[in-house]
C-alpha positions as a printed Julia matrix, in Angstrom:
228×3 Matrix{Float64}:
 -46.47  -18.49   44.98
 -45.78  -19.55   41.31
 -46.87  -16.09   40.06
 -44.73  -14.26   42.4
 -41.67  -16.2    41.12
 -42.76  -15.48   37.55
 -43.32  -11.72   38.53
 -39.95  -11.43   40.22
 -38.11  -12.97   37.27
 -39.71  -10.6    34.75
 -38.44   -7.64   36.85
 -34.96   -9.06   37.69
 -34.79   -9.66   33.59
 -35.8    -6.03   32.75
 -33.46   -4.44   35.24
 -30.59   -6.46   33.6
 -31.46   -5.47   30.01
 -31.9    -1.81   31.26
 -28.48   -1.82   32.87
 -26.79   -3.11   29.53
 -23.77   -0.98   28.35
 -24.4     0.48   25.14
 -22.11    0.01   22.31
 -21.21    1.4    18.72
 -19.48   -0.2    15.96
 -17.57    1.58   13.49
 -15.46    0.9    10.42
 -11.93    2.41   10.14
  -9.41    2.34    7.26
  -5.57    2.87    7.0
  -3.63    3.05    3.77
   0.39    2.83    3.85
   2.25    2.7     0.61
   5.93    1.23   -0.31
   8.28    0.5    -2.97
   8.05   -3.03   -4.43
  11.24   -5.13   -4.18
  10.27   -8.43   -5.84
   8.05   -9.73   -8.71
   6.83  -13.17   -9.39
   4.72  -14.94  -12.15
   3.84  -18.41  -13.63
   4.29  -19.44  -17.27
   2.64  -22.63  -18.43
   3.44  -24.7   -21.34
   1.12  -27.25  -22.87
   1.78  -29.26  -25.57
  -0.37  -32.11  -27.53
   0.24  -35.18  -29.59
  -1.32  -38.12  -30.55
   1.92  -39.85  -29.47
   2.51  -39.3   -25.83
   6.36  -39.29  -25.89
   6.23  -36.69  -28.65
   4.14  -34.44  -26.73
   6.73  -34.91  -23.65
   9.54  -34.1   -26.0
   8.16  -31.04  -27.43
   7.17  -29.5   -23.87
  10.74  -30.47  -22.42
  12.38  -28.72  -25.39
  10.07  -25.54  -24.85
  10.72  -25.5   -21.32
  14.32  -26.13  -21.23
  14.68  -23.41  -24.12
  12.9   -20.98  -22.14
  14.89  -21.6   -18.73
  18.26  -21.36  -20.92
  17.26  -17.91  -22.08
  15.97  -16.86  -18.76
  19.35  -17.71  -17.09
  21.21  -15.94  -20.19
  19.29  -12.85  -18.72
  20.63  -13.22  -15.34
  18.13  -15.64  -13.57
  19.59  -18.03  -11.34
  18.27  -21.57  -10.22
  16.96  -20.27   -7.31
  14.63  -17.84   -9.18
  13.28  -20.65  -11.06
  11.11  -23.5   -10.24
   9.11  -26.22  -12.79
   6.08  -27.89  -11.16
   2.62  -29.32  -11.39
   3.56  -31.29  -14.51
   0.88  -33.21  -15.86
   0.15  -35.68  -18.6
  -3.63  -36.31  -19.52
  -4.94  -38.18  -22.39
  -8.28  -36.55  -23.47
 -10.43  -34.98  -26.44
  -9.05  -32.35  -28.49
 -11.87  -30.43  -29.31
  -9.94  -27.84  -31.41
  -8.21  -30.69  -33.85
  -8.04  -29.9   -37.35
  -5.37  -32.74  -38.56
  -6.7   -33.9   -41.66
 -10.26  -32.44  -40.79
 -10.62  -34.78  -37.75
 -12.52  -33.3   -35.05
 -12.6   -34.14  -31.35
  -9.83  -36.65  -31.81
  -8.3   -38.0   -28.45
  -4.72  -36.76  -27.56
  -1.92  -36.7   -25.05
  -1.75  -33.49  -23.37
   1.4   -32.49  -21.43
   1.52  -29.36  -19.09
   4.12  -27.99  -17.24
   4.48  -24.53  -15.07
   7.57  -22.43  -14.79
   7.37  -20.37  -11.55
   9.69  -17.11  -11.77
  10.46  -14.96   -8.49
  13.17  -12.2    -8.78
  14.09   -9.08   -6.62
  15.61   -7.52   -9.79
  12.52   -5.47  -10.98
  14.22   -4.32  -13.84
  14.53   -7.66  -15.5
  10.7    -8.08  -15.4
  10.63   -7.01  -19.4
  13.75   -9.35  -19.91
  11.85  -12.29  -18.31
   8.74  -11.8   -20.43
  10.87  -11.39  -23.44
  12.68  -14.51  -22.79
   9.72  -16.77  -22.39
   8.06  -15.27  -25.47
  11.32  -15.99  -27.38
  11.52  -19.4   -25.92
   8.0   -20.14  -27.15
   6.01  -19.8   -24.22
   2.64  -18.05  -24.79
   0.94  -18.6   -21.81
   2.08  -16.48  -19.4
   0.03  -15.59  -16.53
  -0.15  -12.54  -13.99
   2.71  -10.6   -12.93
   2.56  -10.04   -9.14
   4.68   -6.95   -7.78
   5.14   -7.11   -4.23
   6.84   -5.9    -0.79
   8.71   -8.96    0.5
   9.06   -7.94    3.94
   5.83   -6.01    4.24
   4.97   -7.0     7.95
   5.8    -3.42    9.14
   3.66   -1.73    6.7
   0.67   -4.18    7.87
   1.29   -3.22   11.28
   1.28    0.79   10.42
  -1.8     0.14    8.44
  -3.49   -1.43   11.12
  -2.69    1.2    13.49
  -3.99    4.07   11.29
  -7.06    2.08   10.83
  -7.81    1.85   14.42
  -7.29    5.4    15.14
  -9.71    6.25   12.43
 -12.31    3.87   13.92
 -11.67    5.2    17.34
 -11.88    8.74   16.07
 -15.32    8.26   14.46
 -16.42    6.4    17.6
 -15.41    9.31   19.71
 -16.89   11.89   17.74
 -20.24   10.24   17.99
 -20.2     9.18   21.61
 -19.11   12.62   22.69
 -22.2    14.02   21.61
 -23.98   12.38   24.56
 -21.29   12.7    26.94
 -19.86    8.93   26.61
 -16.62    7.71   26.98
 -15.51    4.73   24.76
 -13.57    1.54   25.32
 -13.2    -1.12   22.72
 -15.2    -4.41   23.16
 -14.41   -6.38   19.94
 -12.04   -5.92   16.79
 -12.45   -7.54   13.5
  -9.21   -7.0    10.92
  -8.88   -7.47    7.31
  -5.99   -6.88    4.98
  -5.56   -6.44    1.38
  -2.41   -6.11   -1.22
  -2.67   -4.74   -4.89
  -3.89   -7.23   -7.35
  -1.65   -8.81   -9.71
  -1.04   -7.02  -13.25
  -2.81   -8.97  -15.92
  -0.31   -9.98  -18.9
  -0.8   -11.79  -22.02
   1.68  -12.3   -25.07
  -0.14  -10.38  -28.11
   0.24  -12.09  -31.24
   1.69   -8.7   -32.75
   4.8    -9.18  -30.69
   7.8   -10.86  -32.55
   9.39  -13.4   -30.6
  12.68  -11.47  -30.37
  11.29   -8.28  -29.57
  11.21   -6.56  -25.98
   7.73   -7.17  -24.04
   7.17   -4.01  -22.4
   6.06   -4.0   -18.66
   5.5    -0.92  -16.49
   6.88   -1.59  -12.84
   4.79    0.39  -10.31
   6.55    2.81   -8.37
   4.64    2.15   -5.23
   2.15   -0.24   -3.67
  -0.69    0.39   -1.28
  -1.0    -1.61    1.68
  -4.69   -1.41    2.86
  -6.11   -2.24    6.26
  -9.67   -2.25    7.59
 -11.09   -2.76   10.81
 -14.49   -3.0    12.27
 -14.5    -2.15   15.98
 -17.03   -2.14   18.6
 -16.84    0.09   21.48
 -18.72    0.27   24.76
 -20.0     3.68   25.58
 -20.1     4.47   29.2
 -20.43    7.59   31.11
């Protein structure tokens, strides 16, 4: 009796696997472009001194001077934010004062985050920061503030691309397809690296090229059932 049950189980299992619906997995991609309408960047100010208050005062002066110049060039309080303020006491491995190496100093760091929808002011912003004594300027990120519609269109194109590929292969053997599983991924353009060059004078205009278009990329990995 035990052997009969085992044999029946094996036969049943074989029938189940034999009747499994075949599937096909394909990758689809979609690209949509749009004009950027906003840019952002982060400028960091770091000062150091043997006396903590001196390091704080120097940092505050640079930040305030930079903000003053930024406002002079049209930016408002809503476009500016100072954040991530830190005060640390650590070794200065680059110290050359009186030939003293690896001396302990106070380090003050503050960040100015700038966001604006006036793309033409990007060069003025960099010039103002440079003139204000800020030399640690991070990457500039141009982006589309309301990009949901572009994302949706890119996903739609990616799905249509995947479906077209699956249909092409499935119809070779007379199959029709229906979606089983969908995995999405999405990417925006990388930020533009920027660093103040030592050849720039503090009052000279810092050149920057604003991209005319940005590409919104969507990728979809779709698994389809193949049925007769």
